[in-house]
N, C-alpha and C positions, 0 to 999 in steps of 0.2 A: 367526484371529489373536486372536477374543476368548477362546478356550481356554487363549492362553498368557499374553496381555498385556492390560493395561488403560491406556487412553490415551482422549484425546477422538475419538469417532469411529471407537472401535474396533470397531464394529460393520458398518463400510463398508469397512474396509481387508481386504487379503489378503495371506499370509506365504507365504513358499517358502525352505527350506532351499538355500541356494547351496553350502555344506559343512558338514561336522560342526560348525562353530564358527561359523558365519555365516548370519544370515537377512535376507532381504529382505523388507522391509515396503513395500508400496504401498498409498499412502494414495488415498480416492476424491476426484474434483474439488469435493465439498462439505463436506470434512473441515474439522475446527476446529482441529487441531492447530496449534501454533504454536512458535516457538523459545523456548526456555528451559522449555517444559511437560515433564511427567513421562511416560516410557512405564514401566510396571511389569511386572515378569515374575512371575508367581505361582509360588509354591514347590510342589515336589512335580511338576511337570509336564514338565521336562527332564531327562535322563539322559545320560551319555557315549555315544558311538557303541559299539555291540557290535560291533568289527571280526571276532571270531571266537567265535562261542558255544562251540565244542567245546575252545577252549584257557580262555576266561575264563568265571567263574561271572557273567555279566551280571546277571542276577535279582536279586543281592545289592548291585549297586551303589545307591548312594543317589541321589535326585533332587536338583536344584538348590534353595537356598533361594530366597525371594523375595529380589527385588533391583529396583533402577529404575536407568534413567539419564536425563540431561537431552537433550533435543533441541538439537542445535547448529546453526549456519546453515550453507549451503553452503560448500564449500571455495573455491570462485570466488563472490566475492560478486555479488548481483543487486541491481542497483540502479534505482531510479524514474529515469524520463526525461520530466519535466515540459515540455513544449514550449508556448510561449505565441505567438499570433499575432492579428494586428488590423490595424486602420489608425494609422499613425503621427501623423496630425492628424485632428483630428475638428473638426466645425462648432460654433460658439459656441453654438448652440440645439439640440445632439444630445448623446446621451449617450455614454460611453466604452464599447466592448464589446471585451471580451479573451477569446479562444477557449484552452481548454486540451486541447480534444477529440481532440488528435493525441496525448496525452500516453500514454507505456507504462510498463510495469514494476511493475504490480500483484500479478503473480504469480497473477491469477485470484482473489485475496481482497480484501476491502474495504481500505482505507487505513487504516494504524495513527495516522497524523496527516496532516492536509491544512489548510495554512494559507495564505492570501494575504496578501502584505505590500504597501505603497505608500509612497511619498515624495513628495515634491513641491517643486516651487521657489517654491509660492506662499507669502507671509508668513502666511497664516492657512490651517491644514489639519484645523480642528478638525472639519468637517463629513463630511469624506472619511474621516478616521481613524475618527470614530464609526460610520461605514455600514460600513466593512472589520470593525471591531472586532465589531459585531453579526453579521456574516456568519460569522466565525471562531467566535463562541459557538455559532452553530448547527452549525458543522461539528465543534466539540468535542464536542457532545451526540451528533451522528450517530455518531461514531467511539467513544463510549462505550457506546452503545446495544448489547445484545446481540441485537437483531432486524434491526439493519440490514446491508445486504449491499453488495456493490460498484455495484450498478446505482443505489442511491439516493445515490450523489456525483454522476450525470450531470448532474443541473440545474446543480451547482455548478462545473462544467467550463467553463461560460459565464458570466463574471463582466460584469455590466451596471451600469455607475455612473451613476447617474442626473445629469441636467444641472445639479440643484438643489443639489449636494454639490460642483461644479466652479466654477473662476474662470477667466474669458476670459483668454487669455494666457499662462498657466501651464502648465507641462509636469508630467507625474506619470508616475513609475516604478513598475510593477508587477512583482512576483515571486511564483512559486509554490513553496512547500516540501512536500515529500511523504515520507512514510516508509511502505515497506511492511512486510509481516508477518514478513520476515527481519530487520526492525528496522534495514534500510539506509535513508538519507536522503540526498536530493540536491534543489538548489533549480534553478529555472530560470533563466536569465540574465537580467537585467532587460529589460522592454520599456518603451520610453519613448512615452508618448503626449502630443502637443501640442495643448493646446485653443486654435482660432483665435479671433482677436475679431472675425471676421466669420462669415457664414454660405456653408459650402462643401461640397462633395459628399465623401462618405466612401466609400472603396473597400476590399474586405478579402479577400485571397486566402488559402482554408484551405489551413493544412499547415505544416509546418517549412521551415527553410531548408535542410536537410540531409537526404538519402535513403538507405537503405541498399542 
């Protein structure tokens, strides 16, 4: 591939002609090629197929000029599937824990966007809003880093909201919005958690409500 094309991770890809006019390009699992990035064809590398050298003077045919194409998203959109689980009610002296460990749809690449959202019935939401905003700033920096990988997001798939930013008797609605490297975005259904006015046990069953 690297002898004909130039693109991100071209040294780790393989190419095969499916027909005289069609090339199959297979990327490696570690490829960094993205939607809207360019694939360039080097000039002077490809000629039309010589179907009959006895009839045609194929050696005189000129090779193609340099050109490029933009990487398009797949014909069938591939969307993230953020799934949130956790206890619907937590103790007044405990933290809220929201798990997104069952989330799917990254496509094997790091997320292009990863954002937690929260709303509340409480009159004063300043503390929890600041907490979530700070977390999202860290996630934004992670997304923009050229050195980060999908594994770096694992700690952020478990949202732990400390008791100090919660209000007894209030309810909190959490949502996770993700964008994969195909530039497709999806948000989880809101997950509502109530904070009890007293101390109660907290039970959580891991996993989404639906199974394929």
